[in-house]
ZADO-1210 file (C-alpha; in nm, 4 decimals, padded with zeros to 6 digits):
<atoms>
<atom x="03.0316" y="04.1415" z="-01.2899" code="UNK" pos="1"/>
<atom x="02.8121" y="04.5026" z="-01.3247" code="UNK" pos="2"/>
<atom x="02.4912" y="04.3400" z="-01.4099" code="UNK" pos="3"/>
<atom x="02.1763" y="04.5554" z="-01.3244" code="UNK" pos="4"/>
<atom x="01.9662" y="04.3799" z="-01.0905" code="UNK" pos="5"/>
<atom x="01.6321" y="04.4883" z="-01.2448" code="UNK" pos="6"/>
<atom x="01.7708" y="04.3913" z="-01.5939" code="UNK" pos="7"/>
<atom x="01.8740" y="04.0494" z="-01.4564" code="UNK" pos="8"/>
<atom x="01.5232" y="04.0097" z="-01.3120" code="UNK" pos="9"/>
<atom x="01.3370" y="04.1057" z="-01.6286" code="UNK" pos="10"/>
<atom x="01.5286" y="03.8449" z="-01.8228" code="UNK" pos="11"/>
<atom x="01.5137" y="03.5929" z="-01.5732" code="UNK" pos="12"/>
<atom x="01.1268" y="03.6297" z="-01.5836" code="UNK" pos="13"/>
<atom x="01.0872" y="03.6133" z="-01.9379" code="UNK" pos="14"/>
<atom x="01.3177" y="03.2824" z="-01.9499" code="UNK" pos="15"/>
<atom x="01.0777" y="03.1612" z="-01.6798" code="UNK" pos="16"/>
<atom x="00.7507" y="03.2399" z="-01.8780" code="UNK" pos="17"/>
<atom x="00.9151" y="03.0646" z="-02.1974" code="UNK" pos="18"/>
<atom x="00.9990" y="02.7556" z="-01.9733" code="UNK" pos="19"/>
<atom x="00.6723" y="02.7468" z="-01.8503" code="UNK" pos="20"/>
<atom x="00.5161" y="02.7457" z="-02.2182" code="UNK" pos="21"/>
<atom x="00.7466" y="02.4666" z="-02.3612" code="UNK" pos="22"/>
<atom x="00.7111" y="02.0868" z="-02.3447" code="UNK" pos="23"/>
<atom x="00.8001" y="01.8593" z="-02.1674" code="UNK" pos="24"/>
<atom x="00.7379" y="02.0585" z="-01.8187" code="UNK" pos="25"/>
<atom x="00.5101" y="02.3266" z="-01.9524" code="UNK" pos="26"/>
<atom x="00.2853" y="02.3754" z="-01.6535" code="UNK" pos="27"/>
<atom x="00.0765" y="02.6596" z="-01.8225" code="UNK" pos="28"/>
<atom x="00.0436" y="02.4444" z="-02.1164" code="UNK" pos="29"/>
<atom x="-00.1373" y="02.1852" z="-01.9139" code="UNK" pos="30"/>
<atom x="-00.3470" y="02.4460" z="-01.7149" code="UNK" pos="31"/>
<atom x="-00.4649" y="02.6040" z="-02.0622" code="UNK" pos="32"/>
<atom x="-00.5465" y="02.2598" z="-02.2077" code="UNK" pos="33"/>
<atom x="-00.7556" y="02.2204" z="-01.9226" code="UNK" pos="34"/>
<atom x="-00.9278" y="02.5215" z="-01.9113" code="UNK" pos="35"/>
<atom x="-00.9873" y="02.5591" z="-02.2848" code="UNK" pos="36"/>
<atom x="-01.0718" y="02.1669" z="-02.3067" code="UNK" pos="37"/>
<atom x="-00.8359" y="02.1187" z="-02.6462" code="UNK" pos="38"/>
<atom x="-00.5551" y="01.9042" z="-02.7069" code="UNK" pos="39"/>
<atom x="-00.1692" y="01.9455" z="-02.6810" code="UNK" pos="40"/>
<atom x="-00.1308" y="01.9626" z="-03.0615" code="UNK" pos="41"/>
<atom x="-00.4250" y="02.2175" z="-03.1168" code="UNK" pos="42"/>
<atom x="-00.2791" y="02.4659" z="-02.8305" code="UNK" pos="43"/>
<atom x="00.0793" y="02.4366" z="-02.9528" code="UNK" pos="44"/>
<atom x="-00.0430" y="02.5192" z="-03.3069" code="UNK" pos="45"/>
<atom x="-00.2033" y="02.8162" z="-03.1875" code="UNK" pos="46"/>
<atom x="00.0734" y="02.9067" z="-02.9485" code="UNK" pos="47"/>
<atom x="00.3916" y="02.9006" z="-03.2057" code="UNK" pos="48"/>
<atom x="00.3888" y="03.2430" z="-03.3159" code="UNK" pos="49"/>
<atom x="00.3868" y="03.3920" z="-02.9386" code="UNK" pos="50"/>
<atom x="00.6355" y="03.1655" z="-02.8492" code="UNK" pos="51"/>
<atom x="00.8621" y="03.2888" z="-03.1381" code="UNK" pos="52"/>
<atom x="00.7783" y="03.6388" z="-03.0501" code="UNK" pos="53"/>
<atom x="00.8927" y="03.5882" z="-02.6779" code="UNK" pos="54"/>
<atom x="01.2114" y="03.4269" z="-02.7958" code="UNK" pos="55"/>
<atom x="01.2975" y="03.7355" z="-03.0318" code="UNK" pos="56"/>
<atom x="01.1839" y="03.9615" z="-02.7190" code="UNK" pos="57"/>
<atom x="01.3998" y="03.8039" z="-02.4797" code="UNK" pos="58"/>
<atom x="01.6915" y="03.8201" z="-02.7372" code="UNK" pos="59"/>
<atom x="01.6396" y="04.2053" z="-02.7651" code="UNK" pos="60"/>
<atom x="01.6078" y="04.2443" z="-02.3876" code="UNK" pos="61"/>
<atom x="01.9126" y="04.0439" z="-02.3339" code="UNK" pos="62"/>
<atom x="02.1300" y="04.2125" z="-02.5560" code="UNK" pos="63"/>
<atom x="01.9896" y="04.5595" z="-02.5521" code="UNK" pos="64"/>
<atom x="01.9446" y="04.6198" z="-02.1743" code="UNK" pos="65"/>
<atom x="01.8401" y="04.9869" z="-02.2595" code="UNK" pos="66"/>
<atom x="01.4855" y="04.8397" z="-02.3916" code="UNK" pos="67"/>
<atom x="01.4079" y="04.7074" z="-02.0292" code="UNK" pos="68"/>
<atom x="01.5794" y="04.9584" z="-01.8249" code="UNK" pos="69"/>
<atom x="01.4054" y="05.2877" z="-01.9645" code="UNK" pos="70"/>
<atom x="01.0842" y="05.2722" z="-01.7701" code="UNK" pos="71"/>
<atom x="01.2380" y="05.1840" z="-01.4329" code="UNK" pos="72"/>
<atom x="01.5159" y="05.4608" z="-01.4546" code="UNK" pos="73"/>
<atom x="01.2154" y="05.7365" z="-01.5638" code="UNK" pos="74"/>
<atom x="01.0194" y="05.6425" z="-01.2528" code="UNK" pos="75"/>
<atom x="01.2938" y="05.5656" z="-01.0189" code="UNK" pos="76"/>
<atom x="01.4583" y="05.8171" z="-00.7680" code="UNK" pos="77"/>
</atoms>
């Protein structure tokens, strides 16, 4: 299918981060709640702008693979 494995790995990792930050699973949410000693509502209220940014970044990385492959191409053999 001619998919670059580095690009696939980056897209996969960004998707995993988004999945860990959103309910109902959201393991990172519960860890952050425990460490900060705040409620879920307070944490989600502060998290939404970053989550929107992650979704936008995921769209850009997914549909413009050059964004995520430029640095590996410069550093690779």
